[in-house]
mmCIF file of the N, C-alpha and C atoms, coordinates in Angstrom:
data_MODEL
# 
_entry.id   MODEL 
# 
loop_
_atom_site.group_PDB 
_atom_site.id 
_atom_site.type_symbol 
_atom_site.label_atom_id 
_atom_site.label_alt_id 
_atom_site.label_comp_id 
_atom_site.label_asym_id 
_atom_site.label_entity_id 
_atom_site.label_seq_id 
_atom_site.pdbx_PDB_ins_code 
_atom_site.Cartn_x 
_atom_site.Cartn_y 
_atom_site.Cartn_z 
_atom_site.occupancy 
_atom_site.B_iso_or_equiv 
_atom_site.pdbx_formal_charge 
_atom_site.auth_seq_id 
_atom_site.auth_comp_id 
_atom_site.auth_asym_id 
_atom_site.auth_atom_id 
_atom_site.pdbx_PDB_model_num 
ATOM 1   N N  . MET A 1 1  ? -40.561 4.143  26.222 1.00 0.00 ? 1  MET A N  1 
ATOM 2   C CA . MET A 1 1  ? -39.790 3.055  26.780 1.00 0.00 ? 1  MET A CA 1 
ATOM 3   C C  . MET A 1 1  ? -38.633 2.687  25.865 1.00 0.00 ? 1  MET A C  1 
ATOM 4   N N  . HIS A 1 2  ? -38.847 2.707  24.587 1.00 0.00 ? 2  HIS A N  1 
ATOM 5   C CA . HIS A 1 2  ? -37.795 2.340  23.645 1.00 0.00 ? 2  HIS A CA 1 
ATOM 6   C C  . HIS A 1 2  ? -36.620 3.324  23.706 1.00 0.00 ? 2  HIS A C  1 
ATOM 7   N N  . ALA A 1 3  ? -36.912 4.615  23.840 1.00 0.00 ? 3  ALA A N  1 
ATOM 8   C CA . ALA A 1 3  ? -35.845 5.618  23.887 1.00 0.00 ? 3  ALA A CA 1 
ATOM 9   C C  . ALA A 1 3  ? -34.957 5.435  25.121 1.00 0.00 ? 3  ALA A C  1 
ATOM 10  N N  . THR A 1 4  ? -35.545 5.065  26.246 1.00 0.00 ? 4  THR A N  1 
ATOM 11  C CA . THR A 1 4  ? -34.783 4.854  27.472 1.00 0.00 ? 4  THR A CA 1 
ATOM 12  C C  . THR A 1 4  ? -33.840 3.664  27.321 1.00 0.00 ? 4  THR A C  1 
ATOM 13  N N  . THR A 1 5  ? -34.333 2.590  26.721 1.00 0.00 ? 5  THR A N  1 
ATOM 14  C CA . THR A 1 5  ? -33.510 1.395  26.548 1.00 0.00 ? 5  THR A CA 1 
ATOM 15  C C  . THR A 1 5  ? -32.332 1.670  25.629 1.00 0.00 ? 5  THR A C  1 
ATOM 16  N N  . SER A 1 6  ? -32.570 2.358  24.522 1.00 0.00 ? 6  SER A N  1 
ATOM 17  C CA . SER A 1 6  ? -31.464 2.628  23.605 1.00 0.00 ? 6  SER A CA 1 
ATOM 18  C C  . SER A 1 6  ? -30.500 3.647  24.193 1.00 0.00 ? 6  SER A C  1 
ATOM 19  N N  . GLY A 1 7  ? -30.997 4.559  25.019 1.00 0.00 ? 7  GLY A N  1 
ATOM 20  C CA . GLY A 1 7  ? -30.123 5.544  25.654 1.00 0.00 ? 7  GLY A CA 1 
ATOM 21  C C  . GLY A 1 7  ? -29.157 4.911  26.634 1.00 0.00 ? 7  GLY A C  1 
ATOM 22  N N  . THR A 1 8  ? -29.633 3.936  27.415 1.00 0.00 ? 8  THR A N  1 
ATOM 23  C CA . THR A 1 8  ? -28.745 3.279  28.375 1.00 0.00 ? 8  THR A CA 1 
ATOM 24  C C  . THR A 1 8  ? -27.761 2.362  27.671 1.00 0.00 ? 8  THR A C  1 
ATOM 25  N N  . ALA A 1 9  ? -28.163 1.740  26.584 1.00 0.00 ? 9  ALA A N  1 
ATOM 26  C CA . ALA A 1 9  ? -27.236 0.890  25.845 1.00 0.00 ? 9  ALA A CA 1 
ATOM 27  C C  . ALA A 1 9  ? -26.091 1.730  25.280 1.00 0.00 ? 9  ALA A C  1 
ATOM 28  N N  . PHE A 1 10 ? -26.426 2.921  24.810 1.00 0.00 ? 10 PHE A N  1 
ATOM 29  C CA . PHE A 1 10 ? -25.388 3.798  24.269 1.00 0.00 ? 10 PHE A CA 1 
ATOM 30  C C  . PHE A 1 10 ? -24.438 4.256  25.367 1.00 0.00 ? 10 PHE A C  1 
ATOM 31  N N  . ALA A 1 11 ? -24.972 4.561  26.539 1.00 0.00 ? 11 ALA A N  1 
ATOM 32  C CA . ALA A 1 11 ? -24.134 5.003  27.658 1.00 0.00 ? 11 ALA A CA 1 
ATOM 33  C C  . ALA A 1 11 ? -23.224 3.872  28.116 1.00 0.00 ? 11 ALA A C  1 
ATOM 34  N N  . ASP A 1 12 ? -23.741 2.637  28.162 1.00 0.00 ? 12 ASP A N  1 
ATOM 35  C CA . ASP A 1 12 ? -22.920 1.497  28.573 1.00 0.00 ? 12 ASP A CA 1 
ATOM 36  C C  . ASP A 1 12 ? -21.806 1.237  27.573 1.00 0.00 ? 12 ASP A C  1 
ATOM 37  N N  . GLN A 1 13 ? -22.051 1.462  26.315 1.00 0.00 ? 13 GLN A N  1 
ATOM 38  C CA . GLN A 1 13 ? -21.046 1.226  25.286 1.00 0.00 ? 13 GLN A CA 1 
ATOM 39  C C  . GLN A 1 13 ? -19.861 2.175  25.462 1.00 0.00 ? 13 GLN A C  1 
ATOM 40  N N  . ASN A 1 14 ? -20.105 3.422  25.849 1.00 0.00 ? 14 ASN A N  1 
ATOM 41  C CA . ASN A 1 14 ? -19.024 4.392  25.997 1.00 0.00 ? 14 ASN A CA 1 
ATOM 42  C C  . ASN A 1 14 ? -18.140 4.117  27.203 1.00 0.00 ? 14 ASN A C  1 
ATOM 43  N N  . THR A 1 15 ? -18.629 3.404  28.202 1.00 0.00 ? 15 THR A N  1 
ATOM 44  C CA . THR A 1 15 ? -17.832 3.142  29.382 1.00 0.00 ? 15 THR A CA 1 
ATOM 45  C C  . THR A 1 15 ? -17.087 1.814  29.304 1.00 0.00 ? 15 THR A C  1 
ATOM 46  N N  . HIS A 1 16 ? -17.299 1.054  28.252 1.00 0.00 ? 16 HIS A N  1 
ATOM 47  C CA . HIS A 1 16 ? -16.616 -0.230 28.090 1.00 0.00 ? 16 HIS A CA 1 
ATOM 48  C C  . HIS A 1 16 ? -15.119 0.019  27.906 1.00 0.00 ? 16 HIS A C  1 
ATOM 49  N N  . PRO A 1 17 ? -14.254 -0.741 28.595 1.00 0.00 ? 17 PRO A N  1 
ATOM 50  C CA . PRO A 1 17 ? -12.816 -0.454 28.546 1.00 0.00 ? 17 PRO A CA 1 
ATOM 51  C C  . PRO A 1 17 ? -12.164 -0.691 27.187 1.00 0.00 ? 17 PRO A C  1 
ATOM 52  N N  . PHE A 1 18 ? -12.806 -1.422 26.288 1.00 0.00 ? 18 PHE A N  1 
ATOM 53  C CA . PHE A 1 18 ? -12.188 -1.719 25.007 1.00 0.00 ? 18 PHE A CA 1 
ATOM 54  C C  . PHE A 1 18 ? -12.649 -0.813 23.878 1.00 0.00 ? 18 PHE A C  1 
ATOM 55  N N  . THR A 1 19 ? -13.424 0.214  24.185 1.00 0.00 ? 19 THR A N  1 
ATOM 56  C CA . THR A 1 19 ? -13.802 1.182  23.165 1.00 0.00 ? 19 THR A CA 1 
ATOM 57  C C  . THR A 1 19 ? -12.715 2.250  23.086 1.00 0.00 ? 19 THR A C  1 
ATOM 58  N N  . THR A 1 20 ? -12.752 3.042  22.053 1.00 0.00 ? 20 THR A N  1 
ATOM 59  C CA . THR A 1 20 ? -11.776 4.113  21.894 1.00 0.00 ? 20 THR A CA 1 
ATOM 60  C C  . THR A 1 20 ? -11.866 5.102  23.049 1.00 0.00 ? 20 THR A C  1 
ATOM 61  N N  . THR A 1 21 ? -13.068 5.435  23.463 1.00 0.00 ? 21 THR A N  1 
ATOM 62  C CA . THR A 1 21 ? -13.254 6.365  24.570 1.00 0.00 ? 21 THR A CA 1 
ATOM 63  C C  . THR A 1 21 ? -12.688 5.784  25.856 1.00 0.00 ? 21 THR A C  1 
ATOM 64  N N  . GLY A 1 22 ? -12.939 4.508  26.112 1.00 0.00 ? 22 GLY A N  1 
ATOM 65  C CA . GLY A 1 22 ? -12.412 3.853  27.303 1.00 0.00 ? 22 GLY A CA 1 
ATOM 66  C C  . GLY A 1 22 ? -10.898 3.786  27.294 1.00 0.00 ? 22 GLY A C  1 
ATOM 67  N N  . LEU A 1 23 ? -10.321 3.538  26.125 1.00 0.00 ? 23 LEU A N  1 
ATOM 68  C CA . LEU A 1 23 ? -8.863  3.482  25.994 1.00 0.00 ? 23 LEU A CA 1 
ATOM 69  C C  . LEU A 1 23 ? -8.242  4.844  26.271 1.00 0.00 ? 23 LEU A C  1 
ATOM 70  N N  . ILE A 1 24 ? -8.824  5.881  25.708 1.00 0.00 ? 24 ILE A N  1 
ATOM 71  C CA . ILE A 1 24 ? -8.310  7.235  25.924 1.00 0.00 ? 24 ILE A CA 1 
ATOM 72  C C  . ILE A 1 24 ? -8.433  7.622  27.395 1.00 0.00 ? 24 ILE A C  1 
ATOM 73  N N  . ALA A 1 25 ? -9.565  7.289  28.012 1.00 0.00 ? 25 ALA A N  1 
ATOM 74  C CA . ALA A 1 25 ? -9.753  7.602  29.431 1.00 0.00 ? 25 ALA A CA 1 
ATOM 75  C C  . ALA A 1 25 ? -8.735  6.860  30.290 1.00 0.00 ? 25 ALA A C  1 
ATOM 76  N N  . THR A 1 26 ? -8.425  5.622  29.937 1.00 0.00 ? 26 THR A N  1 
ATOM 77  C CA . THR A 1 26 ? -7.429  4.856  30.675 1.00 0.00 ? 26 THR A CA 1 
ATOM 78  C C  . THR A 1 26 ? -6.051  5.476  30.532 1.00 0.00 ? 26 THR A C  1 
ATOM 79  N N  . ILE A 1 27 ? -5.690  5.867  29.323 1.00 0.00 ? 27 ILE A N  1 
ATOM 80  C CA . ILE A 1 27 ? -4.383  6.480  29.083 1.00 0.00 ? 27 ILE A CA 1 
ATOM 81  C C  . ILE A 1 27 ? -4.267  7.798  29.835 1.00 0.00 ? 27 ILE A C  1 
ATOM 82  N N  . VAL A 1 28 ? -5.300  8.619  29.777 1.00 0.00 ? 28 VAL A N  1 
ATOM 83  C CA . VAL A 1 28 ? -5.283  9.899  30.484 1.00 0.00 ? 28 VAL A CA 1 
ATOM 84  C C  . VAL A 1 28 ? -5.177  9.675  31.994 1.00 0.00 ? 28 VAL A C  1 
ATOM 85  N N  . GLY A 1 29 ? -5.905  8.710  32.519 1.00 0.00 ? 29 GLY A N  1 
ATOM 86  C CA . GLY A 1 29 ? -5.847  8.411  33.944 1.00 0.00 ? 29 GLY A CA 1 
ATOM 87  C C  . GLY A 1 29 ? -4.473  7.954  34.384 1.00 0.00 ? 29 GLY A C  1 
ATOM 88  N N  . LYS A 1 30 ? -3.844  7.081  33.596 1.00 0.00 ? 30 LYS A N  1 
ATOM 89  C CA . LYS A 1 30 ? -2.498  6.609  33.920 1.00 0.00 ? 30 LYS A CA 1 
ATOM 90  C C  . LYS A 1 30 ? -1.481  7.745  33.840 1.00 0.00 ? 30 LYS A C  1 
ATOM 91  N N  . TRP A 1 31 ? -1.642  8.637  32.834 1.00 0.00 ? 31 TRP A N  1 
ATOM 92  C CA . TRP A 1 31 ? -0.736  9.774  32.706 1.00 0.00 ? 31 TRP A CA 1 
ATOM 93  C C  . TRP A 1 31 ? -0.850  10.701 33.909 1.00 0.00 ? 31 TRP A C  1 
ATOM 94  N N  . ARG A 1 32 ? -2.071  10.972 34.355 1.00 0.00 ? 32 ARG A N  1 
ATOM 95  C CA . ARG A 1 32 ? -2.268  11.835 35.524 1.00 0.00 ? 32 ARG A CA 1 
ATOM 96  C C  . ARG A 1 32 ? -1.671  11.201 36.778 1.00 0.00 ? 32 ARG A C  1 
ATOM 97  N N  . GLU A 1 33 ? -1.844  9.887  36.926 1.00 0.00 ? 33 GLU A N  1 
ATOM 98  C CA . GLU A 1 33 ? -1.264  9.185  38.076 1.00 0.00 ? 33 GLU A CA 1 
ATOM 99  C C  . GLU A 1 33 ? 0.266   9.275  38.045 1.00 0.00 ? 33 GLU A C  1 
ATOM 100 N N  . TYR A 1 34 ? 0.847   9.083  36.860 1.00 0.00 ? 34 TYR A N  1 
ATOM 101 C CA . TYR A 1 34 ? 2.301   9.181  36.702 1.00 0.00 ? 34 TYR A CA 1 
ATOM 102 C C  . TYR A 1 34 ? 2.797   10.575 37.062 1.00 0.00 ? 34 TYR A C  1 
ATOM 103 N N  . ARG A 1 35 ? 2.114   11.611 36.586 1.00 0.00 ? 35 ARG A N  1 
ATOM 104 C CA . ARG A 1 35 ? 2.527   12.991 36.880 1.00 0.00 ? 35 ARG A CA 1 
ATOM 105 C C  . ARG A 1 35 ? 2.405   13.301 38.376 1.00 0.00 ? 35 ARG A C  1 
ATOM 106 N N  . MET A 1 36 ? 1.347   12.785 39.028 1.00 0.00 ? 36 MET A N  1 
ATOM 107 C CA . MET A 1 36 ? 1.174   13.016 40.449 1.00 0.00 ? 36 MET A CA 1 
ATOM 108 C C  . MET A 1 36 ? 2.309   12.363 41.242 1.00 0.00 ? 36 MET A C  1 
ATOM 109 N N  . ILE A 1 37 ? 2.681   11.144 40.871 1.00 0.00 ? 37 ILE A N  1 
ATOM 110 C CA . ILE A 1 37 ? 3.776   10.460 41.547 1.00 0.00 ? 37 ILE A CA 1 
ATOM 111 C C  . ILE A 1 37 ? 5.083   11.207 41.340 1.00 0.00 ? 37 ILE A C  1 
ATOM 112 N N  . ARG A 1 38 ? 5.316   11.684 40.123 1.00 0.00 ? 38 ARG A N  1 
ATOM 113 C CA . ARG A 1 38 ? 6.545   12.447 39.846 1.00 0.00 ? 38 ARG A CA 1 
ATOM 114 C C  . ARG A 1 38 ? 6.595   13.732 40.664 1.00 0.00 ? 38 ARG A C  1 
ATOM 115 N N  . GLU A 1 39 ? 5.465   14.410 40.821 1.00 0.00 ? 39 GLU A N  1 
ATOM 116 C CA . GLU A 1 39 ? 5.427   15.633 41.623 1.00 0.00 ? 39 GLU A CA 1 
ATOM 117 C C  . GLU A 1 39 ? 5.697   15.331 43.093 1.00 0.00 ? 39 GLU A C  1 
ATOM 118 N N  . LEU A 1 40 ? 5.134   14.237 43.592 1.00 0.00 ? 40 LEU A N  1 
ATOM 119 C CA . LEU A 1 40 ? 5.398   13.855 44.980 1.00 0.00 ? 40 LEU A CA 1 
ATOM 120 C C  . LEU A 1 40 ? 6.867   13.517 45.199 1.00 0.00 ? 40 LEU A C  1 
ATOM 121 N N  . GLU A 1 41 ? 7.472   12.838 44.226 1.00 0.00 ? 41 GLU A N  1 
ATOM 122 C CA . GLU A 1 41 ? 8.882   12.475 44.351 1.00 0.00 ? 41 GLU A CA 1 
ATOM 123 C C  . GLU A 1 41 ? 9.794   13.691 44.302 1.00 0.00 ? 41 GLU A C  1 
ATOM 124 N N  . SER A 1 42 ? 9.358   14.762 43.675 1.00 0.00 ? 42 SER A N  1 
ATOM 125 C CA . SER A 1 42 ? 10.205  15.946 43.542 1.00 0.00 ? 42 SER A CA 1 
ATOM 126 C C  . SER A 1 42 ? 10.104  16.890 44.741 1.00 0.00 ? 42 SER A C  1 
ATOM 127 N N  . MET A 1 43 ? 9.202   16.589 45.684 1.00 0.00 ? 43 MET A N  1 
ATOM 128 C CA . MET A 1 43 ? 9.062   17.450 46.861 1.00 0.00 ? 43 MET A CA 1 
ATOM 129 C C  . MET A 1 43 ? 10.284  17.309 47.770 1.00 0.00 ? 43 MET A C  1 
ATOM 130 N N  . PRO A 1 44 ? 10.676  18.387 48.414 1.00 0.00 ? 44 PRO A N  1 
ATOM 131 C CA . PRO A 1 44 ? 11.767  18.293 49.381 1.00 0.00 ? 44 PRO A CA 1 
ATOM 132 C C  . PRO A 1 44 ? 11.388  17.386 50.561 1.00 0.00 ? 44 PRO A C  1 
ATOM 133 N N  . TYR A 1 45 ? 12.395  16.791 51.168 1.00 0.00 ? 45 TYR A N  1 
ATOM 134 C CA . TYR A 1 45 ? 12.166  15.863 52.268 1.00 0.00 ? 45 TYR A CA 1 
ATOM 135 C C  . TYR A 1 45 ? 11.418  16.515 53.425 1.00 0.00 ? 45 TYR A C  1 
ATOM 136 N N  . THR A 1 46 ? 11.732  17.749 53.735 1.00 0.00 ? 46 THR A N  1 
ATOM 137 C CA . THR A 1 46 ? 11.080  18.416 54.865 1.00 0.00 ? 46 THR A CA 1 
ATOM 138 C C  . THR A 1 46 ? 9.582   18.605 54.625 1.00 0.00 ? 46 THR A C  1 
ATOM 139 N N  . VAL A 1 47 ? 9.202   18.907 53.394 1.00 0.00 ? 47 VAL A N  1 
ATOM 140 C CA . VAL A 1 47 ? 7.779   19.065 53.067 1.00 0.00 ? 47 VAL A CA 1 
ATOM 141 C C  . VAL A 1 47 ? 7.077   17.711 53.165 1.00 0.00 ? 47 VAL A C  1 
ATOM 142 N N  . MET A 1 48 ? 7.705   16.668 52.632 1.00 0.00 ? 48 MET A N  1 
ATOM 143 C CA . MET A 1 48 ? 7.106   15.340 52.703 1.00 0.00 ? 48 MET A CA 1 
ATOM 144 C C  . MET A 1 48 ? 6.900   14.917 54.152 1.00 0.00 ? 48 MET A C  1 
ATOM 145 N N  . LYS A 1 49 ? 7.864   15.222 55.015 1.00 0.00 ? 49 LYS A N  1 
ATOM 146 C CA . LYS A 1 49 ? 7.746   14.874 56.427 1.00 0.00 ? 49 LYS A CA 1 
ATOM 147 C C  . LYS A 1 49 ? 6.606   15.656 57.078 1.00 0.00 ? 49 LYS A C  1 
ATOM 148 N N  . ASP A 1 50 ? 6.447   16.919 56.690 1.00 0.00 ? 50 ASP A N  1 
ATOM 149 C CA . ASP A 1 50 ? 5.391   17.754 57.264 1.00 0.00 ? 50 ASP A CA 1 
ATOM 150 C C  . ASP A 1 50 ? 3.993   17.261 56.891 1.00 0.00 ? 50 ASP A C  1 
ATOM 151 N N  . ILE A 1 51 ? 3.836   16.658 55.722 1.00 0.00 ? 51 ILE A N  1 
ATOM 152 C CA . ILE A 1 51 ? 2.492   16.208 55.305 1.00 0.00 ? 51 ILE A CA 1 
ATOM 153 C C  . ILE A 1 51 ? 2.231   14.750 55.670 1.00 0.00 ? 51 ILE A C  1 
ATOM 154 N N  . GLY A 1 52 ? 3.176   14.114 56.393 1.00 0.00 ? 52 GLY A N  1 
ATOM 155 C CA . GLY A 1 52 ? 2.875   12.796 56.936 1.00 0.00 ? 52 GLY A CA 1 
ATOM 156 C C  . GLY A 1 52 ? 3.632   11.620 56.375 1.00 0.00 ? 52 GLY A C  1 
ATOM 157 N N  . PHE A 1 53 ? 4.563   11.817 55.461 1.00 0.00 ? 53 PHE A N  1 
ATOM 158 C CA . PHE A 1 53 ? 5.365   10.705 54.981 1.00 0.00 ? 53 PHE A CA 1 
ATOM 159 C C  . PHE A 1 53 ? 6.298   10.259 56.097 1.00 0.00 ? 53 PHE A C  1 
ATOM 160 N N  . ARG A 1 54 ? 6.547   8.964  56.155 1.00 0.00 ? 54 ARG A N  1 
ATOM 161 C CA . ARG A 1 54 ? 7.422   8.424  57.206 1.00 0.00 ? 54 ARG A CA 1 
ATOM 162 C C  . ARG A 1 54 ? 8.852   8.904  57.015 1.00 0.00 ? 54 ARG A C  1 
ATOM 163 N N  . SER A 1 55 ? 9.510   9.173  58.117 1.00 0.00 ? 55 SER A N  1 
ATOM 164 C CA . SER A 1 55 ? 10.918  9.556  58.048 1.00 0.00 ? 55 SER A CA 1 
ATOM 165 C C  . SER A 1 55 ? 11.761  8.302  57.980 1.00 0.00 ? 55 SER A C  1 
ATOM 166 N N  . GLU A 1 56 ? 12.915  8.420  57.391 1.00 0.00 ? 56 GLU A N  1 
ATOM 167 C CA . GLU A 1 56 ? 13.780  7.254  57.204 1.00 0.00 ? 56 GLU A CA 1 
ATOM 168 C C  . GLU A 1 56 ? 14.578  6.932  58.423 1.00 0.00 ? 56 GLU A C  1 
# 
């Protein structure tokens, strides 16, 4: 029983947003979101229209 309790406490600590791991995960997530938006913005208008973006 003791091993289970300490194991979950350790797992909860790693997912806390103010730990180093949480900070790195947040930065990586924001970077991936930024790159995805940049890739979408660089698509030609005809491709964007074909995948469902509204036409102007």
